[in-house]
Structure formats: structure tokens, C-alpha cells
C-alpha positions in Angstrom: 0.0 0.0 0.0 2.8 2.4 0.9 4.6 1.6 -2.3 1.4 2.3 -4.3 1.0 5.7 -2.6 4.6 6.5 -3.4 4.2 5.4 -7.0 1.0 7.5 -7.4 2.8 10.5 -5.9 5.7 10.0 -8.2 3.4 9.8 -11.3 1.5 12.9 -10.2 4.8 14.8 -9.9 5.8 13.6 -13.4 2.5 14.6 -14.9 2.7 18.0 -13.2 6.2 18.5 -14.5 5.2 17.5 -18.0 2.3 19.9 -17.9 4.6 22.7 -16.7 6.9 22.0 -19.6 4.0 22.7 -22.0 3.2 26.0 -20.5 4.2 28.9 -22.8 6.1 31.5 -20.9 8.5 34.3 -21.7 11.4 32.0 -20.9 10.1 29.2 -23.2 9.6 31.7 -26.0 13.1 33.0 -25.6 14.4 29.4 -25.5 12.7 28.8 -28.9 14.6 31.9 -30.3 17.9 30.5 -29.0 17.6 26.8 -30.0 18.1 27.0 -33.7 18.4 23.2 -33.8 14.6 23.0 -33.3 13.8 25.1 -36.4 12.7 22.1 -38.4 10.0 21.3 -35.9 6.4 21.8 -37.0 4.2 24.3 -35.2 0.9 22.7 -34.4 -2.5 24.3 -34.0 -0.9 27.8 -34.2 -1.5 30.7 -36.5 0.9 33.6 -37.3 -1.0 36.8 -37.7 -0.3 40.5 -38.1 -2.0 43.8 -37.3 -0.6 46.7 -39.4 -1.4 50.2 -40.7 -1.8 49.1 -44.3 -4.2 51.0 -46.5 -7.3 48.7 -46.6 -8.6 50.4 -49.7 -5.7 49.1 -51.8 -3.9 52.4 -52.0 -0.5 53.5 -50.7 -1.6 55.4 -47.6 0.0 52.8 -45.3 0.6 55.2 -42.4 1.4 58.6 -43.8 -2.0 60.1 -42.6 -2.6 57.7 -39.7 -6.1 56.9 -41.1 -5.4 53.1 -40.9 -3.1 53.2 -37.9 -5.5 52.1 -35.2 -8.4 49.7 -34.7 -10.6 52.3 -32.9 -10.4 55.5 -31.0 -11.3 55.7 -27.3 -13.4 58.7 -25.9 -10.2 60.3 -24.6 -8.7 60.1 -28.2 -6.2 57.4 -27.2 -5.8 54.7 -29.9 -6.5 51.0 -29.7 -3.8 49.6 -32.0 -4.0 45.9 -31.1 -6.8 43.7 -29.8 -6.9 39.9 -29.8 -8.9 37.3 -27.9 -7.7 34.0 -26.6 -4.2 32.9 -25.8 -1.2 34.1 -27.8 2.1 35.9 -27.9 3.4 39.0 -29.7 6.6 38.1 -31.3 7.5 41.2 -33.4 6.7 44.9 -33.2 8.0 47.3 -35.9 7.7 50.9 -36.8 9.8 53.6 -38.6 7.9 56.3 -36.7 8.0 55.6 -32.9 6.5 58.3 -30.7 7.1 59.3 -27.1 3.6 58.3 -26.2 3.0 55.6 -23.7 1.7 52.1 -24.7 -0.6 50.3 -22.2 -0.7 46.5 -22.5 -3.9 44.9 -21.1 -3.9 41.1 -20.6 -7.2 39.2 -20.0 -10.2 41.1 -18.9 -8.4 43.4 -16.4 -9.4 47.1 -16.4 -5.9 48.2 -15.5 -2.8 48.0 -17.7 -0.7 44.8 -17.1 2.4 46.9 -18.0 3.1 50.2 -19.6 6.1 51.5 -21.6 6.9 54.5 -23.8 6.6 53.4 -27.4 10.1 54.5 -28.3 11.5 52.5 -25.3 10.5 49.3 -27.0 13.5 49.9 -29.2 15.8 52.3 -27.4 17.7 49.7 -25.4 17.2 51.8 -22.3 14.4 49.7 -20.7 15.1 46.1 -19.8 14.3 43.5 -21.1 13.8 45.3 -24.5 17.5 45.3 -25.3 19.8 44.1 -28.0 20.0 41.8 -29.9 16.2 41.4 -29.9 15.4 45.1 -29.9 17.0 48.1 -31.7 16.9 50.3 -34.7 18.8 50.4 -38.0 18.2 51.1 -41.7 15.3 53.3 -40.9 13.3 50.8 -38.9 12.7 50.3 -35.1 12.0 46.7 -34.1 11.7 44.3 -31.2 11.5 40.5 -31.3 11.2 40.2 -27.5 8.2 37.8 -26.9 5.2 39.0 -25.0 2.9 36.0 -24.2 -0.6 36.6 -22.9 -3.6 34.6 -21.8 -7.3 35.3 -22.4 -6.6 38.2 -24.8 -4.4 41.2 -25.2 -5.2 44.9 -25.9 -2.6 47.6 -26.6 -3.6 51.3 -26.3 -1.5 54.2 -27.4 -1.9 57.3 -25.2 -1.6 59.6 -28.2 -3.7 61.1 -30.8 -1.8 59.9 -33.9 0.3 57.0 -35.0 1.8 56.4 -38.4 3.4 53.2 -39.6 3.4 50.1 -37.5 3.2 46.3 -37.6 2.4 44.0 -34.6 3.0 40.3 -35.4 1.6 37.6 -33.1 1.0 33.9 -32.7 -2.5 32.7 -31.9 -2.5 29.5 -29.7 -5.3 26.9 -29.3 -7.8 27.5 -26.4 -6.4 24.6 -24.3 -2.8 25.9 -24.5 -1.8 27.2 -21.1 0.1 30.5 -21.3 1.7 32.6 -18.6 1.4 36.4 -19.1 4.5 38.5 -19.7 5.9 40.6 -16.9 8.5 43.3 -17.0 10.0 41.5 -13.9 11.6 38.6 -15.7 12.0 35.3 -14.0 15.6 34.0 -13.4 15.0 31.5 -16.2 13.9 34.2 -18.7 16.9 36.4 -17.8 19.2 33.4 -18.3 17.7 32.7 -21.7 18.1 36.3 -22.8 21.8 36.2 -21.7 22.2 32.9 -23.6 20.7 34.4 -26.8 23.4 37.1 -26.7 26.1 34.5 -26.3 24.8 31.8 -28.7 24.0 34.2 -31.5 27.6 35.4 -31.4 29.0 31.8 -31.6 26.6 30.3 -34.2 29.5 29.0 -36.2 30.8 26.8 -33.3 30.4 23.4 -34.9 33.2 21.5 -33.1 30.8 18.9 -31.6 29.7 17.6 -35.0 31.3 15.3 -37.5 32.5 16.9 -40.7 33.5 16.1 -44.3 36.1 18.3 -45.9 36.6 19.0 -49.6 39.7 20.6 -51.2 39.7 20.3 -55.0 38.8 22.3 -58.1 35.9 22.5 -60.6 36.0 23.3 -64.3 33.3 25.0 -66.4 30.7 22.5 -67.4 31.4 20.2 -64.5 29.4 19.0 -61.5 31.2 18.5 -58.2 29.9 16.3 -55.3 30.7 18.0 -52.0 29.1 15.3 -49.8 26.9 12.2 -50.1 25.1 10.4 -47.2 23.4 7.0 -47.6 21.6 6.8 -44.2 19.4 9.2 -42.2 20.9 12.2 -40.5 21.1 16.0 -40.6 23.3 18.7 -42.0 24.2 21.1 -39.2 26.5 23.4 -41.1 27.9 24.2 -44.6 31.0 26.3 -45.2 32.4 27.1 -48.6 35.5 29.2 -48.7 37.0 31.7 -51.1 33.6 33.5 -51.3 35.0 36.3 -53.5 35.6 33.7 -56.3 31.8 33.5 -56.8 31.2 37.2 -57.3 30.4 38.4 -60.8 27.5 39.4 -63.1 26.8 36.0 -64.6 26.4 33.9 -61.3 27.6 30.7 -63.0 28.1 28.5 -59.9 25.0 26.7 -58.7 24.3 25.0 -55.4 22.3 21.8 -55.5 21.0 19.8 -52.5 18.9 16.7 -52.8 17.1 14.7 -50.0 16.2 11.0 -50.1 16.8 10.7 -53.8 13.8 13.0 -54.6 13.4 13.7 -58.3 13.5 17.5 -57.8 16.4 19.0 -55.7 15.4 20.6 -52.5 17.8 23.5 -53.3 18.9 24.3 -56.8 19.9 27.9 -57.4 23.0 30.2 -58.0 25.3 29.8 -55.0 25.5 33.6 -54.8 21.7 34.0 -54.4 21.6 31.2 -51.7 24.2 33.0 -49.6 22.7 36.4 -50.0 25.1 38.1 -52.5 23.6 41.4 -53.8 23.7 41.7 -57.6 26.8 39.5 -57.8 28.7 41.0 -54.8 29.2 39.6 -51.3 26.7 41.3 -49.0 24.7 39.3 -46.3 25.9 38.4 -42.8 22.8 37.1 -41.1 22.6 34.7 -38.1 22.1 31.6 -40.2 23.3 32.2 -43.8 25.6 34.6 -45.5 29.3 35.4 -46.2 31.9 36.5 -43.7 35.7 36.6 -43.8 35.7 35.2 -47.4 33.6 32.2 -46.3 30.0 31.4 -47.3 28.1 29.8 -44.4 24.8 28.2 -43.7 23.6 27.0 -40.3 20.1 26.1 -41.1 19.6 22.5 -39.6 18.7 20.1 -42.5 17.4 16.7 -41.4 16.8 13.9 -43.9 15.4 10.4 -43.8 17.6 8.1 -45.9 20.0 10.0 -48.1 21.4 13.4 -49.0 23.6 14.8 -51.7 25.3 18.3 -51.9 26.7 19.3 -55.2 28.1 22.3 -57.1 27.2 22.8 -60.7 29.5 25.1 -62.8 27.5 26.2 -65.8 29.2 27.2 -69.0 29.0 30.9 -69.6 28.0 32.7 -72.8 30.7 32.6 -75.5 32.0 36.1 -74.8 32.8 35.3 -71.1 36.1 33.8 -70.1 35.8 31.1 -67.5 38.6 29.4 -65.5 38.6 26.4 -63.2 37.9 27.4 -59.6 39.4 26.0 -56.4 36.8 24.6 -54.1 37.4 24.3 -50.4 34.4 23.3 -48.2 33.4 21.8 -44.9 30.1 20.0 -44.3 29.1 19.4 -40.7 26.6 16.7 -39.8 25.2 14.3 -37.2 23.7 10.8 -37.5 20.4 11.9 -35.9 17.7 11.2 -38.6 14.6 13.3 -39.2 11.4 12.5 -37.2 8.8 12.7 -40.0 6.0 13.2 -37.5 7.5 16.3 -35.9 10.0 17.7 -38.4 10.1 19.0 -42.0 12.9 18.8 -44.5 14.7 22.0 -45.5 13.8 23.5 -48.9 14.8 26.6 -50.9 12.5 28.1 -53.6 14.4 30.3 -56.1 12.4 32.7 -58.2 14.2 34.7 -60.9 11.3 37.0 -62.1 12.8 38.8 -65.1 10.6 41.7 -66.3 7.9 40.7 -63.8 4.4 40.7 -65.3 2.5 43.9 -64.6 -0.6 43.4 -62.5 0.8 40.3 -60.7 2.8 40.3 -57.4 6.2 38.7 -57.1 5.9 35.2 -55.5 8.2 34.3 -52.7 6.5 30.9 -52.2 3.2 29.5 -53.4 2.0 25.9 -53.1 0.3 23.2 -51.1 1.4 21.1 -48.2 2.3 21.2 -44.6 5.3 23.1 -43.2 6.5 26.4 -42.0 8.3 29.4 -43.7 11.6 30.6 -42.2 13.4 33.0 -44.5 13.4 35.4 -47.4 16.2 36.9 -49.5 15.2 39.5 -52.2 17.1 41.3 -54.9 14.9 44.0 -56.5 15.8 46.2 -59.5 13.6 48.6 -61.3 13.7 48.6 -65.1 12.8 52.3 -65.3 15.8 54.5 -64.2 15.2 56.8 -61.2 13.8 56.6 -57.8 13.1 53.1 -56.3 9.3 53.6 -56.1 8.8 49.9 -56.9 9.8 49.3 -53.2 6.5 50.9 -52.1 4.9 47.5 -52.7 3.3 45.5 -49.8 3.9 41.9 -48.8 0.7 39.8 -48.5 0.6 36.3 -46.9 -2.4 34.0 -47.4 -2.2 30.7 -45.4 -4.7 27.9 -45.6 -7.0 30.1 -47.6 -6.9 33.0 -45.0 -5.1 36.3 -45.5 -3.1 36.5 -42.3 -0.5 39.2 -42.9 -0.5 42.4 -45.0 2.5 44.7 -44.8 3.0 48.4 -45.3 5.9 48.5 -47.8 8.8 46.4 -49.0 11.6 47.8 -46.8 9.1 47.6 -43.9 8.9 43.8 -44.4 12.7 43.7 -43.9 12.3 45.8 -40.7 13.7 48.9 -42.4 12.2 52.2 -43.4 12.6 55.4 -45.5 14.5 54.3 -48.6 16.7 56.9 -50.3 17.2 59.0 -47.2 20.7 59.4 -45.6 21.4 56.9 -42.8 18.1 55.2 -43.3 17.6 52.5 -46.0 20.5 53.8 -48.0 23.2 51.0 -48.1 23.8 47.4 -47.1 23.5 46.6 -43.4 23.4 43.2 -41.8 21.7 42.3 -38.5 21.1 38.8 -37.1 17.5 38.4 -38.4 17.2 41.1 -41.1 19.0 43.6 -43.2 19.5 45.5 -46.4 21.5 43.8 -49.1 22.2 46.9 -51.2 20.8 50.3 -52.1 21.7 52.2 -55.3 19.8 55.1 -56.8 21.9 55.2 -59.9 21.1 51.5 -60.6 17.6 51.8 -59.2 18.1 48.7 -57.2 18.0 47.4 -53.6 17.3 44.2 -51.7 16.8 42.8 -48.2 16.6 39.6 -46.1 14.6 38.4 -43.2 14.7 35.3 -41.0 11.6 33.9 -39.2 12.5 32.0 -36.0 10.0 32.4 -33.2 7.7 33.9 -35.8 8.1 31.1 -38.4 4.9 30.9 -40.5 3.1 27.6 -40.1 0.8 26.3 -42.8 -1.2 23.1 -42.9 -2.7 23.1 -46.4 -1.3 25.9 -48.5 0.8 29.1 -48.5 0.9 32.1 -50.8 3.5 34.6 -49.8 4.0 37.5 -52.2 5.5 41.0 -52.6 3.9 43.8 -54.6 6.1 45.8 -57.1 5.0 49.4 -57.2 2.8 51.5 -54.9 -0.4 50.0 -56.3 -1.5 47.2 -58.5 2.0 45.9 -59.3 2.4 48.6 -61.9 6.1 49.0 -62.1 8.5 47.0 -64.4 11.1 45.2 -62.4 13.5 42.3 -62.1 13.0 40.5 -58.8 15.1 37.5 -57.7 14.2 35.9 -54.4 15.0 32.9 -52.3 12.4 31.4 -49.9 13.5 29.1 -47.1 11.0 26.7 -45.6 10.5 23.3 -43.9 8.0 20.7 -45.1 7.5 17.0 -45.6 7.7 17.4 -49.4 8.5 20.3 -51.8 5.6 22.8 -51.7 6.1 24.6 -55.0 6.0 22.8 -58.3 7.2 25.8 -60.2 10.9 25.7 -59.4 13.0 26.5 -62.5 16.5 25.4 -63.0 19.1 28.1 -63.2 20.1 29.2 -66.7 22.3 31.9 -68.1 19.2 33.9 -69.2 17.8 33.8 -65.6 21.0 34.5 -63.7 22.7 37.4 -65.6 22.5 40.7 -63.7 20.9 43.6 -65.5 23.1 46.7 -66.1 21.1 49.8 -67.2 22.2 52.3 -69.8 20.7 55.3 -68.0 21.8 56.3 -64.5 20.4 58.9 -62.1 22.1 60.7 -59.2 20.0 62.4 -56.5 21.4 65.1 -54.2 20.3 63.4 -51.0 22.6 60.4 -51.5 25.2 62.0 -53.8 28.8 61.7 -52.8 30.7 64.9 -53.1 33.5 67.1 -51.8 33.6 70.9 -51.8 36.2 73.6 -52.3 36.0 77.3 -51.6 33.0 79.0 -50.0 30.1 76.6 -50.6 26.8 76.1 -48.9 24.7 73.0 -49.8 21.1 72.6 -48.6 19.3 69.7 -50.2 19.1 70.4 -53.9 20.4 74.0 -53.6 24.1 74.8 -53.9 25.2 78.3 -53.2 28.5 80.2 -53.2 29.5 83.9 -52.9 33.1 83.2 -53.9 33.4 80.9 -56.9 32.9 77.6 -55.0 33.3 74.2 -56.4 31.6 70.8 -55.9 33.2 67.6 -57.0 30.7 64.7 -57.5 31.9 61.1 -57.2 30.9 59.0 -60.2 32.8 55.8 -59.3 29.6 53.9 -59.0 28.8 54.4 -62.7 30.2 51.9 -65.2 33.0 53.1 -67.4 31.8 54.5 -70.7 30.9 57.6 -72.7 27.8 59.5 -71.5 25.6 62.4 -72.3 24.9 64.4 -69.1 21.5 65.8 -68.5 19.9 67.3 -65.4 16.5 68.3 -64.0 17.1 71.9 -62.8 15.3 75.0 -61.6 16.0 78.4 -63.0 15.3 81.5 -60.9 16.4 85.1 -60.3 19.1 84.1 -57.9 20.5 81.5 -60.3 24.1 81.8 -61.4 26.2 80.2 -64.2 28.4 77.1 -63.8 31.1 75.4 -65.8 31.6 71.6 -65.8 35.0 69.9 -65.4 36.5 66.5 -65.3 39.8 66.9 -63.5 41.5 69.8 -65.2 39.6 69.5 -68.5 36.5 71.7 -69.1 33.4 69.8 -70.3 31.0 72.7 -70.6 31.0 76.4 -69.9 28.4 79.1 -69.2 25.5 76.9 -68.2 22.9 79.3 -66.8 20.5 78.8 -64.0 19.1 82.3 -64.2 15.5 83.2 -65.1 13.4 86.2 -64.4 10.8 83.9 -62.8 11.0 80.4 -61.3 11.1 77.9 -64.1 11.6 74.1 -64.0 13.6 72.6 -66.8 13.7 68.8 -67.1 16.3 66.8 -69.0 18.4 69.8 -69.7 21.6 68.8 -71.7 24.8 69.8 -69.9 27.6 68.2 -71.9 29.4 65.0 -72.8 31.6 63.2 -70.3 33.8 60.1 -70.1 34.1 57.7 -67.1 37.1 55.4 -66.9 39.8 54.4 -64.5 41.2 57.9 -64.4 38.1 60.0 -64.7 35.5 59.2 -62.1 34.4 62.6 -61.0 32.5 65.6 -62.2 33.2 69.1 -60.9 30.8 72.0 -60.9 32.4 75.5 -60.7 30.0 78.3 -59.7 30.4 81.7 -61.2 28.9 84.0 -58.6 28.3 87.6 -57.7 26.3 89.4 -54.9 22.9 88.9 -56.5 23.3 85.5 -58.3 24.9 82.8 -56.3 22.7 79.7 -56.4 21.9 76.6 -58.5 19.2 74.0 -58.0 19.8 70.5 -59.3 17.1 68.0 -58.6 18.9 65.1 -60.2 21.7 64.3 -62.7 21.0 62.0 -65.6 23.7 60.0 -67.4 22.8 58.4 -70.7 25.3 56.0 -72.1 26.2 56.6 -75.7 25.0 53.8 -77.9 28.3 53.6 -79.9 
């Protein structure tokens, strides 16, 4: 009898401990962020949803006016910006326009805030636990990935009268899922998990505990090279390919090919440069799980398989005019013998979509298809085919899962946690952070790109997924070349539209017309100069030397959109000590806009990569207004 009582007591303790393990807490959510090894695990009975300020009429007013930046207004003019029933967890908050107003978070049916925080302090790093690396700001966007679980509903109220752009992403859990509300006073376990995230994210490349295969050989054009073959179940834990600079270039001739369990269609088959986040043929991305660093390409996505795996490189022959040489290949493949559990884990897949001159009226597809799995990452290279401002990046992301529209974004750079393209120190160059970043930004080339990883916020789907990005402010109305990589886990390949890489699909487009805008123009000045936006002024024959090193070598006709006015002076144009044009007047009796005004002919080569504007000034006429410079390459 005593033994029976002891046994029953022991079983009750075990059952209680098991139930506690299933409780979702701040600590358990942080643990999910830290344990990358569990990324292949399916997410059951959970939806990923998003509340945002997108223009519900289909227009582009996604936050500018604030008309769509709240669910409802309270009698005191405060704004309800989030309201959900049931059990869930907020896993991402983003804005490019944080305010100093206070946010009140209400959990359950309580009439008092469960906690309050100044909106800007979600991202400032000044208020624990909203600190790096989960919270911060860069490339124009303010973000936090710190998890905020709640039970029996959550409401967020902004104590302010206006909010602009915002996105709040959250997971909705089943009714019987036990959840412990977030508290600013973290438990010791949660504090430890946050500390461990900081450490583990810095040492993601520590693979010493795994077995490895090493390759040190070469590959010739037209050849395939097997990096590794496995004939029993296991999982790839790391892939490193060295001499990353060798794979730069406009043609992207080297392809990465990964096949699981002898499937007819490879799980990954795309240019190596696109897989590792190169931007238009140049090394760029350094994310937590995939990218290039210290001349090494790396991938730490866990890749479980059932019976067999093969990793190959395919060196496509280039067009006739391109000279190709054999390339040295040095690689390491890290693995374990732990096979996939088909009931709880998916296989790793990458969908590559090179959308050349994307059809107008149709969004660019990151991933579309049927099956069960979850989406974990996006890489996008985006280039406009019309020269000028990158207005195509106004497009919104839209995600429909299992037939339900679950997320609608507010702009392309917003999707990548950025904001405000073409503005200084915002979305204006490549920047890499652990979970997101900008791959590139160039106004002369009208191109950009970004990446984003989904860890705690991975997107589960049971039947289907349709994840897209609009190109243009409305109705996909801007001509573009978009190349994307979608990473996901599933039991089988979701998309049946995967194309094999070809020279026509991989060659990088180089325009013939380039535009330089003053807000991102690189220049140096000499003499007495004052520059304010588009307006340059000098009272003593000042000079402005503009850097043209980003423009390809060639012969160009130089044009400009200018404004003539009573204060306008004359300029002369120079390349080094050679005059290009003299006596170009910006004077008019009344204000007059002149577009595409011809200024002169210039050459850009290894010795001439600048253009100097010399102002001829007097007391009454001392200014010029250049809205943009336009370089049109001579056809001959």
C-alpha cells in the first residue's frame, strides 16, 4: 500500500512537471529563439497573424496620414492599436515612426494595464528587457522581437492622438494551450535565456561537436562536383564554402544543388550567390544563419533527412564572350547521424524565383503551393527597369495561409524591418543584422534588396501558402527584375514551379541610364560653398566635385532636372582639369523648372570618375538648384 501511494505520488509529480513543460512562458519563447536546432519542428495548432497600418482600400496610404493606424479611438482620443482574444504571444513589433507616447498593455479582462512602456523605449535599449540583440533600430526601422505572451486576450492602447506606420505580429494558440502572461519583472530562467541568446548568437559557427566532411579540390566550367553524399538518415548542421570572392560576378555561373532522399527534384537548386545572399553579384549578407563572412560562405540552417542526402556544385558554362577558368573549391560539411522525425520535423527547402521583367498586375511570388510546413526566411534582390527613384519598393507583402489572409505589410523595406529608402542613414546602403538587413541600395542603378529570417515567428501552414511582394505603390504597376530565395521546412516540396538556373535567368541587368539624386550624392567641396538639399550656393566661386565611381565606365551624355530662378548663377563643368561645358545658366526672371536639360558629354574610366561644378557668382546671383543628374550612355 505504501509503495502504491509513493508510486502514485511520483506519477503525479511527473504529470505535473510534463504539464509545466508545455506552459508557454516568456522563458520558453526565448528558448525557442535560442535553440536553432529546433527550427525544423512543425508548429501545431498555431497561426501567425499580423495587425498593421496598411491601406485597406488598396492604396499606398499605409501610415502617412494615420487613417489606418488604429483599430478604434477611445473617448479620450487614445488609440487601440492591437486587440486579440484567446491565448497568444506578440513576437514582433516594428515601426519607422516611434512616438514618445505611452503604450498600455492589457492582458485578459483586467481594467488596468498589465504593464506600460513608452513606445520609443521598446526599441531604445534603455528599458530592460527590450535590449539588443532582440530590440533596436537600424536602416530606418525600429524593431523588437522580444516575446510578449498573454492569456485570455491582449489589448494595446497608445496614449496619443496619432500613430503612423506600424506592424504587430503575433501567434494565436489553441484554447487549451496554457500561457503565462509576460511581466517586466523577468523570471531568473527568462533572464538566463536572454543572456544565452546574446552568447549563442555570437557563436553560431561553433560546430566542433559535430562530424564533418572536408573538400579541397577544383571544378572546371561545365562540371558537377559532389561535396558530400550520405546514404543513411541524419542531418546537415553546417555548410561552409571558402574563397567567397571567387563566386562574385555578373553571370552567377556557380549553382548549389541539394537533394534529399533521392527525390526527383532537388530541395535546393539555385545560384550559389543567391543562396548565400550576395547582392547583384557581390558579397553582402551576414545574417545569423546564412551569408558570407571573412571570405567564407556559411549556412547553419539545420537540415534533417530520412535516408540519403547529396550536396553538389554545378559550374554552368558561360556565354561565349565570357572567359571562364577552373575554380578552387574548399568546403566543410558538418553533420550528425540523428535522422529526421517525420511526425514532428520537416525537411529544408529553398525556392528560387528569378522573375525577369515581372508581369505587370501580378505580385512577385516568394512561395506558393500546397502542403504542410513552415516558412523561415526570405532573400530578395529588387531592381527597377525604369531609371530613377526606387518607387517599386513601395509594394506591400501579403501572406495567405490555408486560404486565409493572415499578414498584410506596409511597404517592401518595412517587411525587412527597415524604413525610408533613399534617405541618408536610413535605408540607403547594405547593413546586416542577425534576423534582417538591407543587401544593397543604389539610386543610380535603381536597385536594392533585403533579407529576413523567421525564427520564433516562423509561419506555419497546414494546407497551403501564398507569400508575395507587390512591385510598385499600387496594383504591381512598375516594371522590375526580382530575384528571391524562400527558405521553408516541409515534408515534401511545396512549390512545383521551381525553375533550374540558366544563363538567361541569372545574368545581372546593367542599365544604360543612371540617375544621381542630391540626398545620396557623394561629393567634396572647395571654396566658400553652402549646400542645402538640392540647392548649392557660393558667394566666392565655390566648387563641388561629385563622385561618379559607382557608374560603369563609358561615354555618357549628361543631363539634369534643374530649376532656373532670379538668384541662379552660371556654372562650368570639369573632369579633373579638362573643361566639359561652360556658361550653363541657372538664371531666369521667374522660377522655371527645366527637365532633362543637356549639360555636356563626359567620359568615365579608370582615371576620370568625378565631375566638378564650378559656380560663377556675384552678390545677386549665387545659387543653383539641381534636382537630379541623368547620365545616358552613348550607344556607340
